[in-house]
C-alpha positions in Angstrom: -31.1 -30.4 -3.9 -31.0 -27.9 -1.1 -28.0 -25.5 -0.9 -25.7 -25.9 2.1 -25.6 -22.6 4.0 -22.7 -22.1 6.4 -23.6 -21.4 10.0 -22.9 -17.7 10.4 -23.7 -15.9 13.6 -24.7 -12.5 12.2 -25.5 -11.1 15.7 -22.0 -12.0 17.0 -20.4 -10.5 13.9 -22.4 -7.2 14.3 -21.4 -7.2 18.0 -17.7 -7.5 17.2 -18.1 -4.8 14.6 -19.7 -2.5 17.2 -17.0 -3.3 19.8 -14.3 -2.4 17.3 -16.0 0.7 15.7 -13.8 3.1 17.7 -10.7 1.4 16.2 -12.2 1.6 12.7 -13.0 5.3 13.2 -9.5 6.0 14.5 -7.9 4.3 11.5 -10.1 6.3 9.1 -9.1 9.6 10.9 -5.4 8.6 10.7 -5.8 7.8 7.0 -7.4 11.1 6.3 -4.7 13.0 8.1 -2.0 11.1 6.2 -3.7 11.8 2.9 -3.5 15.5 3.7 0.1 15.5 4.7 1.3 13.0 2.0 -1.2 12.7 -0.8 0.9 10.2 -2.8 3.1 8.0 -0.6 4.8 6.5 -3.7 5.9 9.8 -5.1 9.3 11.0 -4.2 11.5 13.8 -5.3 14.4 11.3 -5.9 12.7 8.8 -8.3 16.0 8.1 -10.1 17.8 6.9 -7.0 18.2 3.2 -6.7 16.6 1.5 -3.7 18.9 1.0 -0.7 21.1 -2.0 -1.1 21.0 -1.9 -4.9 23.6 0.9 -5.4 25.9 0.2 -8.3 29.2 1.7 -9.3 28.0 1.4 -12.9 25.8 3.9 -14.7 23.1 1.7 -16.2 21.7 4.2 -18.6 19.9 3.3 -21.8 21.0 4.8 -25.0 18.7 5.9 -27.9 18.8 2.4 -29.3 17.5 0.8 -26.1 20.9 -0.7 -25.3 22.2 -0.4 -21.7 25.3 1.7 -21.4 27.8 1.1 -18.6 30.8 3.2 -17.6 
């Protein structure tokens, strides 16, 4: 039984890639610049702060037994 191969226009794909290469290069340059100015975008100096909208008047600390303490 012969395998069904999808009809793929490789030439058209390569042409689209070439047409968009300047955008790809620009995105890579932007990513490199961002990596220099902010090496870890998930690292903050306020890791203990709750995300906006989740502020609570209670202190949800965990005691040494793993129980949640509230004020």
